[in-house]
N, C-alpha and C positions, 0 to 999 in steps of 0.2 A: 459356751455357757455350761455352767456347773450344775449337777443334778444333786439336789439334798439328799443327805444320808437319812436312813430310818432305822428305828429300834423295834424289832419284833418283841412285843410283851405278851406275857401270858402263854398258854398253849397255842401252838400254831396249827398242827393238824393231827387228828386222832388217827391211831394206826389202822382203825377199822375201815378208813375209807379207801377205795380203790384208786383215788386221784390223789394220792398222799405226796405227789411230787411237787404240787403247789404250795409254796411256803407263805408268800404275801403278795398283795397287789397294792399299787398307789397310783394316785394322781397327783400332780403338783400344779399349781399356778404361781408364776413367779414374775414379780414385778422388779426390774433389775435397772439402776440408773448408775452414771458415773460421776463421781464427786471430782470436780476440776479445779478446786482451789481450796485454801485454808478457810475461806469464809463459808464453805458448805454449799456452794453452788453445784447444780446437778444439771447433767446433760445425758444425750445418748440414750433414751429409753429403749430397752430391749426386752419386752415382756414375753414370755414363752410359756408354753404347756409341756408336760412331759408326764408319761404313764409307763409303769414297769409291772411286770409280773415275774416274781422270783421263782426258781425251780430247784429242787434239791440236788439232782443228777442231770448231767448232759444228755442221758439217754431218756428222759422222762417224755419230752414233747420234741417235736421236730418242727412245729410251726404255731402261729399265735395270731389272733386278730383282736382288734378293739373296735366296739361300735359305741357311737355317742350320739346325741341328738341332731347333730350338725353334720355327721359323718357321711350320710347317704348310704350307708350299709357298712359292712365289715371292712376295715382297714388292716393290713397285713402290719405286724410288728416286726421289727429287726431283732435277731437274736443276738445277745451280748455274752458270749461265755467267758469264763474266768472267775475265779473265786471272789466272791463279794462277802465282806464282813459286815454284819449289822453293828450298830452301837452297843448291844448287848452281848457281843461277842459271837453269836450264832453265824453260821456262814451259808451261803448259797453257791451253787456251781455257775450260776449266772442269771440272766434275765432277759426277757423280751421287752423291747423298747418301742413307744410311740411318741416322737418328740416334735414339736412344730418348729417352724421358722420364727424368728423375731417378728414381734408386732411393735408398732410405734405408740400404740395407746392400749390401755386397759380395756377400753370399750371394744377394740378390733380383736383383741384376744378373747373377751367374753362372747362375742359374736360367733367367733369360730368354734369355742369350747364352752357352751352355755350350761347352765344348770340342768340335770336330769340324770337318767340312768347310763352309766359306763359299763359296758359288758366286755369282760376279758374271757375270750374263748381260746383254750390251748389243745392240740391236737398231737396225738401219736398215731402215725399212719400205719405203723406195725401192728398195734394192739390198741383198736379204738376203744376198748373198755376203759383205757386210761385217760381218755378226753375228759376234760373239766372245764368248768366256767366259774366266774364270780362276777357279781355286779356290784358296783359302788353307786349309792344314791347321793349325788352331788346336788345339795340343796340350800348351802349357805356359804357366804364368802368369810373366811376368818383371818384375813390379812393382820399382821401387826399394824397398830395405829400410827406408827412413825417409820420414817425412812432412816436405815442406819447412816450415821454421819461421823466421821472423824473429828476430833477437836482440832482446832487450828495448830496447836503445838504438834500433835502427832501427824497431822498431814505434812507440815513442814518437815518433821524430823526424818520422814520416810526419804525425802529428796536428798540423794547424797548420803545415804545411811551408812555409817561405819559398821561394817558386818561383823567386826570383833567384839562389838557391844551388843547386849541384849536391847531390843526395841519393845517398848511398851506402847500397844496401840489402844489410845483412850477413845471413848465415844460416849454419846448420850444413851443412857439405859434403854433397853426395849420397853415399849409400852404395848401390853397385849390388847388385842381386839376388844371392844366394849362387850362383845358376847362371849368371851373367852370364859370358859368354866373350869377352875382350876381342879375340880373334883373328876373332871372326865377328859379334859384336854390337856395339851402339853405344849410347851415351848422350849425353845433352844436358840443359842446364839453360836454360830459357826464362823470361824476364821480360816481362810485358805489363802497360801500365797503360790502362785503358778508363775513359771517362766512367762515371758510376755505374749499377751494374745491367748491366755489360758492354754498354754502348752502342756507341760508336764507339772504336776502337783509336788511341790517341793516341800511343803509344810502345812499342816492341819492340826488345829485344835479347836475345842467346843466347850460349852457349859450346858449341863442339863439343868442347872438351877440358876437361870439368868435373872432373876429378879433382883434390880438394884446393881446389877454387874456394869462396870464402865470401863473395863480395859481387859485386854489379852495379851499375852507375852509371846514373842518371837524369841526364842533363845540366841545368845551369841554364837557366832561362827555356823549358823543355820544356812544363811544366804551367801552367796559368792559376789566377791569385790567386782564392781565395772559391769554389772548385769542388771537388764531391765526385767521387771516383774509386774504382774497384775495380782494386787490384793482383793479379795472378796470378803466382805463382811456381811452375813446373812443373819437376819431376824426370822425365826420360824414359829408360827402357831400351827399346830396340827390336830386333827380329829382322828382318833383310832376306834375302830370297830371290829366285829367279827361276823363274818358270813355265817348267817344260820343255818345255811344248807351244806356248807363244805367245811366249816371251821377256819376258814383262811382268814389271816389277819389283813384288815384293811386300813389304808392311811390317806387321809386329805391333807396335803401339804399347802400351806399359803405362807408365801415367802416374800419379804421386801429385801431386796440384795443391793449393795452398793460396791462398785469397783473403783479401786484407786491405783492408777498407775505410777510407777517409780522406778529410778535407777539408782543403784547403791554406788557408793564411793569408789574410786579406784583403789587398788591395793597400795599401800603406802611402803615404799622401799626405805628401810632404814639405813643410812650410811654408817660406815664403821666409825667409831669415836676417833677424833683427831689424835688423842694421845696414843691409840693403838697404832694408827698409821704411822706416826713419827718414831714409835718405838721400833717398828719393823723396820724402818729406813735405817735406824741407828744400828740395828743389829746387822743389816746387810752391809752397811760401811765397814763395821768392825771385822767382818768376815773378809772383805776385800783387803783390809790392810794386812790380816794375818796372811792371807794367800800371798800378798805381795812380799811380806817379810820372808816367808818360806823360800820363795822363788829367788830371792837376791842374797841370801845369807851365805 
């Protein structure tokens, strides 16, 4: 499962706070399907939840927990160190993650992660004065109104794709949630290509101005011939706020995602032109004649 990227907007943390290691927190609700044919049929619902708390330095915190209405208490978050780059270019040294397993329906996902307060608590055992927390009030769903769907031509063109040529991935444009407020909310379209089964991310692109957008491009020679891939097209509506107590940027991400699996065409081996081969044979014969004359003269 792929986690949505976020953009930190505006001021993140004021230097006057003792807990300046916390950059941003987010929660994501993801409704994911697999497009199985050119007609746009969908299968394999894999809905899931993910929450992250991003920190500035690896020494800022050594543990974190997330508490939400159905959790039954604080649940440990997993540390994921390594440079993370936000869409605006800002970086984090890593993040703490709480990610669910897959659910077969949105109702099951919502039962496990209902609306209410989601409290992120981060701890520094060596210096408790650096401990901090931030709470997101999840009170509305802002999923895009449509599921990403590749056009028939794009779906078919991916199957046996010639990787030496650019691929235009075409789809119906994103339809924002009816409650989407363009003055305060934001929307994105993301396109990622992974090795089969969401292994390595081999190509990523996105649009921060997706209204009316109906295609994204995979450049020529980006993918490898004879290789299986999973493409993920992601429509994202999001709510951005700032924690009034800490200044921490908060995001609520609501995504509809569609996976398309495909295998590229095998590499084409171009034979040498027939004229070149014949010319080569001719030169070889001439050399033999000359060698024969030299040895019999």
